[in-house]
C-alpha positions as CSV (number, residue, x, y, z in Angstrom):
1,M,-18.0,-53.6,27.1
2,I,-19.6,-50.4,26.6
3,I,-21.8,-49.4,23.3
4,T,-23.3,-46.0,23.3
5,V,-26.1,-45.3,21.3
6,A,-26.6,-42.1,19.3
7,L,-30.5,-42.5,18.5
8,N,-30.3,-38.6,17.2
9,P,-26.3,-36.9,16.4
10,A,-25.8,-34.0,15.3
11,V,-23.1,-31.4,14.1
12,D,-22.5,-29.4,16.8
13,Q,-21.6,-25.3,15.4
14,T,-20.4,-23.5,18.4
15,V,-20.4,-19.4,18.3
16,E,-17.8,-18.0,21.0
17,V,-18.9,-13.8,21.9
18,D,-18.2,-11.4,24.2
19,H,-21.4,-10.1,25.4
20,F,-24.5,-12.1,24.2
21,A,-27.2,-9.3,23.3
22,P,-30.1,-11.0,23.0
23,G,-32.6,-9.0,19.9
24,D,-29.0,-7.4,18.9
25,T,-26.3,-7.4,16.4
26,N,-23.7,-9.5,18.5
27,R,-20.3,-9.8,16.7
28,V,-18.6,-13.4,16.8
29,I,-15.1,-14.3,18.1
30,S,-14.6,-17.3,16.8
31,I,-16.7,-20.8,14.9
32,R,-16.1,-24.0,14.9
33,W,-17.3,-27.0,14.2
34,D,-17.8,-30.1,15.8
35,I,-19.6,-34.1,15.2
36,G,-21.4,-33.9,18.2
37,G,-24.9,-35.7,20.1
38,K,-24.6,-37.2,23.4
39,G,-24.2,-40.7,22.5
40,I,-21.2,-39.5,19.9
41,N,-19.4,-37.5,22.7
42,V,-19.5,-40.6,25.4
43,A,-17.6,-42.3,22.7
44,R,-15.3,-39.8,21.8
45,V,-14.7,-39.3,25.6
46,L,-14.2,-42.8,26.5
47,K,-11.9,-42.7,23.4
48,E,-9.2,-40.1,25.1
49,L,-10.2,-42.4,28.7
50,G,-8.4,-45.4,26.9
51,Y,-11.3,-47.2,26.2
52,E,-12.4,-48.6,23.2
53,A,-16.2,-48.5,23.0
54,L,-18.6,-49.2,19.7
55,A,-20.5,-46.4,19.0
56,T,-24.2,-47.0,17.5
57,G,-27.5,-45.5,16.7
58,F,-29.0,-43.7,13.5
59,A,-26.7,-42.2,10.6
60,P,-28.7,-39.4,8.7
61,G,-28.2,-38.7,5.6
62,P,-25.0,-37.5,4.1
63,Q,-23.3,-36.2,6.9
64,G,-24.2,-39.3,9.2
65,R,-22.2,-40.7,6.8
66,M,-19.4,-38.4,7.7
67,I,-20.0,-38.3,11.9
68,E,-19.5,-42.2,11.4
69,D,-16.5,-41.7,8.9
70,Q,-14.7,-39.1,11.6
71,L,-15.4,-41.7,14.1
72,A,-13.3,-44.7,12.5
73,D,-10.7,-42.0,11.9
74,S,-10.4,-41.9,15.4
75,G,-10.1,-45.4,16.4
76,I,-13.7,-45.9,17.1
77,G,-16.4,-48.3,15.9
78,C,-18.9,-48.2,14.7
79,D,-22.3,-50.0,14.0
80,F,-24.8,-47.3,13.0
81,V,-28.0,-47.8,10.7
82,Y,-28.1,-45.4,7.7
83,V,-31.7,-43.4,7.5
84,P,-32.8,-40.7,5.6
85,G,-33.3,-37.5,5.9
86,D,-30.3,-34.7,7.1
87,T,-28.4,-34.8,10.9
88,R,-29.9,-32.4,12.7
89,T,-26.8,-29.0,13.3
90,N,-27.3,-28.1,17.0
91,I,-26.1,-24.0,17.5
92,T,-24.4,-23.0,21.2
93,I,-23.6,-19.5,21.7
94,L,-20.5,-19.3,24.4
95,E,-20.9,-15.7,26.3
96,R,-16.7,-15.5,26.5
97,S,-17.2,-12.7,29.5
98,T,-19.6,-15.2,31.5
99,H,-19.0,-18.3,30.7
100,T,-22.5,-19.5,30.0
101,H,-23.7,-21.0,26.8
102,T,-27.4,-21.0,24.9
103,Q,-28.1,-24.3,22.8
104,L,-30.7,-24.3,20.2
105,A,-31.2,-27.8,18.8
106,L,-32.8,-28.9,16.3
107,S,-35.3,-32.3,16.7
108,G,-34.0,-34.4,14.0
109,P,-34.9,-36.1,10.9
110,T,-38.2,-38.3,11.1
111,L,-37.3,-41.3,11.4
112,P,-38.7,-44.2,9.5
113,A,-41.2,-46.6,11.0
114,D,-38.6,-49.7,10.9
115,A,-35.4,-48.0,12.0
116,P,-35.8,-48.8,15.6
117,S,-36.7,-52.7,15.0
118,Q,-33.3,-52.6,12.8
119,L,-30.9,-51.1,15.8
120,L,-32.9,-53.3,17.8
121,D,-32.2,-56.3,16.1
122,R,-28.5,-55.1,15.5
123,L,-28.3,-54.5,18.9
124,K,-29.7,-57.7,20.1
125,R,-26.3,-59.8,18.7
126,R,-24.0,-57.7,20.7
127,V,-25.4,-57.1,23.6
128,R,-24.0,-60.2,26.7
129,N,-24.0,-60.2,30.4
130,D,-20.4,-57.8,30.8
131,T,-22.5,-55.3,28.4
132,W,-23.7,-51.6,29.3
133,L,-25.5,-49.5,27.1
134,A,-25.0,-46.0,27.2
135,L,-28.2,-44.5,26.3
136,A,-28.0,-40.8,26.2
137,G,-29.3,-37.9,24.5
138,S,-33.2,-36.7,22.4
139,I,-35.0,-38.7,20.3
140,P,-35.4,-38.0,16.6
141,P,-39.5,-37.0,15.3
142,P,-42.2,-38.9,16.4
143,G,-40.0,-38.9,19.2
144,N,-40.9,-42.3,20.5
145,P,-39.2,-42.7,24.3
146,Q,-40.4,-46.8,23.5
147,V,-37.5,-46.9,21.3
148,Y,-35.7,-46.8,24.8
149,V,-37.5,-48.7,26.4
150,D,-37.1,-51.7,23.8
151,L,-33.4,-51.0,24.4
152,I,-33.8,-51.2,28.5
153,A,-36.0,-54.6,28.1
154,M,-33.9,-56.2,25.5
155,A,-30.0,-55.2,27.6
156,A,-32.2,-57.1,31.0
157,E,-33.1,-60.1,29.0
158,R,-29.4,-60.7,27.7
159,G,-28.2,-59.8,31.4
160,G,-26.6,-56.7,29.9
161,R,-26.9,-53.2,31.8
162,T,-27.9,-49.9,30.7
163,A,-26.8,-46.3,31.9
164,L,-29.2,-43.9,30.6
165,D,-29.0,-39.7,30.3
166,A,-31.9,-38.5,29.1
167,D,-34.5,-35.5,29.8
168,G,-37.4,-35.9,32.2
169,P,-40.1,-35.9,30.2
170,V,-38.4,-39.0,28.0
171,V,-37.3,-40.5,31.7
172,E,-40.1,-40.1,33.2
173,A,-42.5,-42.1,30.0
174,V,-39.3,-45.1,30.8
175,L,-40.2,-45.6,34.0
176,H,-44.3,-45.4,33.4
177,S,-43.4,-48.2,31.1
178,G,-42.4,-50.3,34.2
179,V,-38.7,-50.8,32.7
180,R,-35.8,-49.7,34.9
181,P,-32.6,-49.0,33.2
182,T,-29.6,-49.9,35.8
183,L,-28.0,-46.8,35.9
184,L,-30.1,-42.8,35.9
185,K,-27.5,-40.0,35.1
186,L,-29.5,-36.4,35.4
187,N,-28.5,-32.6,36.1
188,R,-30.5,-30.6,38.1
189,L,-33.2,-29.8,35.8
190,E,-33.6,-33.1,34.5
191,I,-34.7,-34.0,37.7
192,S,-36.2,-31.5,38.3
193,R,-38.6,-31.7,35.4
194,L,-38.7,-35.2,36.3
195,L,-39.9,-35.0,40.0
196,H,-42.3,-32.0,38.8
197,R,-40.8,-29.9,41.8
198,E,-37.4,-27.3,41.7
199,V,-34.2,-29.1,42.9
200,Q,-31.3,-26.8,44.0
201,T,-29.7,-27.7,46.8
202,A,-27.4,-30.4,47.5
203,E,-30.5,-31.9,50.3
204,E,-32.8,-31.3,47.8
205,V,-31.1,-33.6,44.6
206,L,-30.0,-36.4,47.7
207,A,-34.2,-36.5,48.3
208,G,-34.8,-36.5,44.4
209,A,-32.5,-39.2,44.3
210,R,-33.7,-41.3,46.7
211,A,-37.4,-41.2,45.2
212,I,-36.1,-41.9,42.0
213,H,-33.7,-45.0,43.3
214,A,-37.2,-46.0,45.5
215,R,-38.9,-46.8,41.9
216,G,-36.6,-49.2,41.7
217,V,-33.7,-47.5,39.5
218,P,-31.0,-49.5,41.1
219,Y,-28.0,-46.6,40.4
220,V,-29.5,-42.9,40.2
221,V,-26.4,-39.7,39.5
222,V,-27.4,-36.5,39.6
223,T,-24.3,-34.1,38.9
224,M,-24.6,-30.6,40.3
225,S,-22.0,-28.3,38.3
226,K,-19.8,-26.5,40.2
227,E,-21.2,-28.4,43.4
228,G,-19.6,-31.8,42.5
229,A,-22.5,-34.7,41.8
230,I,-24.5,-36.8,44.2
231,A,-25.0,-40.8,43.9
232,V,-27.3,-43.2,45.4
233,T,-26.8,-47.1,45.4
234,P,-28.1,-49.9,47.1
235,D,-24.9,-50.1,49.0
236,A,-24.1,-46.6,49.9
237,E,-25.1,-42.9,49.1
238,Y,-22.0,-40.5,47.6
239,R,-21.3,-36.9,47.6
240,V,-18.8,-36.2,45.0
241,H,-16.4,-32.7,44.9
242,V,-15.0,-31.3,42.2
243,P,-12.0,-28.8,42.3
244,P,-12.6,-24.8,41.4
245,V,-11.4,-24.4,38.0
246,E,-12.3,-21.3,35.5
247,I,-15.1,-22.9,33.4
248,V,-14.3,-21.6,29.2
249,S,-17.8,-23.9,28.2
250,A,-19.7,-26.3,30.1
251,V,-20.6,-28.0,27.0
252,G,-20.4,-31.6,26.8
253,A,-19.1,-31.9,29.9
254,G,-22.7,-34.0,31.2
255,D,-21.3,-36.5,28.9
256,A,-17.7,-36.7,30.0
257,F,-19.3,-37.4,33.1
258,L,-21.1,-40.5,31.8
259,S,-18.2,-41.8,30.5
260,G,-15.6,-41.4,32.8
261,L,-18.2,-42.9,35.2
262,L,-19.1,-46.3,33.1
263,C,-15.3,-46.5,32.2
264,G,-15.2,-46.3,36.0
265,L,-17.3,-49.5,36.4
266,V,-16.4,-51.1,33.8
267,R,-12.2,-51.0,34.9
268,E,-12.5,-50.9,38.6
269,G,-15.7,-52.2,39.4
270,D,-15.5,-49.5,42.8
271,W,-18.3,-46.5,42.8
272,T,-15.1,-43.9,44.4
273,A,-12.7,-44.9,42.0
274,A,-15.5,-44.3,39.1
275,L,-17.2,-41.4,40.5
276,A,-13.5,-39.9,40.8
277,L,-13.0,-40.5,37.3
278,A,-16.3,-39.7,36.1
279,A,-16.2,-35.6,37.8
280,A,-12.3,-35.6,37.1
281,A,-13.4,-35.8,32.8
282,S,-16.3,-33.4,33.3
283,T,-14.3,-30.5,34.9
284,A,-11.7,-31.2,31.9
285,A,-14.4,-30.7,30.0
286,C,-15.1,-27.5,31.9
287,L,-11.4,-26.9,30.9
288,T,-11.6,-26.9,26.7
289,P,-13.6,-24.4,24.5
290,G,-17.0,-25.4,22.3
291,T,-17.1,-29.3,21.9
292,V,-13.8,-29.9,22.2
293,L,-14.4,-32.3,25.1
294,C,-11.8,-33.0,27.0
295,A,-7.7,-35.0,27.0
296,G,-7.1,-38.1,29.0
297,P,-3.6,-36.3,30.5
298,E,-6.4,-33.5,31.6
299,V,-8.5,-35.5,33.3
300,E,-5.3,-37.8,34.7
301,R,-4.3,-34.4,36.4
302,L,-7.6,-33.8,37.5
303,R,-8.2,-37.3,39.4
304,P,-6.4,-37.0,42.7
305,L,-8.2,-33.6,43.2
306,V,-11.6,-35.2,43.5
307,A,-13.1,-36.2,46.8
308,V,-15.6,-38.7,46.9
309,E,-17.2,-39.2,50.1
310,R,-19.5,-41.5,51.4
311,I,-22.7,-39.5,53.1
312,R,-25.5,-39.7,55.5
313,E,-29.0,-37.2,54.9
314,H,-27.8,-35.7,58.2
315,S,-24.3,-35.5,57.3
316,L,-24.9,-34.1,53.9
317,A,-22.5,-31.0,53.3
318,R,-22.9,-28.5,50.4
């Protein structure tokens, strides 16, 4: 079973412009609203892939209940902890001419002191030895990474597995605590912030992933946009090559990757197959506008076009 945990869900506003000019008036081509936040996105993509996950986390105020209602209407099971305050609104400026996006991310409402323990107690009743907890996204104020530390430790005690997808400072705090997620998913910016050095080339990504794996994280996966991904596991190292596509929007591509990876691991138990599904889902997300994420049929179309190879450092090809 896969349980997604959204500590800081959001309502995503995507504003599309032709050319984004900072400090000037920008004419808007289109605007759309979607429910979002990394944990929410992972649950939505899993549904597109035919897997019914359970979405959990915090639901702030009336919009939090609206997010839960929309998930339920989509056939996604929910078990959120209601908290006071307003669900954050994230604004993404999508520049059509360059296919780049700029995000303005709000911090979210301040959590009541007892909210993390409520969520932990609720998840204790659900985690078993066949459970994956997908811990994805930011932490609302006061922003204490201890909530991730406690969830990872609880899952390990019950024989469950955890996949952590968060920014460098949060991951650094988790690793410093002594607990280890089963799987750590990062992109190049996040691994650079975690390692406190610039990581650019595939060789540098591989070296960085190996260094994190050596710190006791069993599975480390780093996505590299058009250059695919690198995965370091106890048994093998992998390089993922993705098909060339015209990117419409990269919003949610990382969340789609994590969804495909977990879905593949649960269904097939094979890293080659799971990485191919992950890359296909991520590529499909790049072909859709705003935060639509991806469509299942498009993922299946792209999956045979993904190449996954076992690598060694001296044979790593860019």
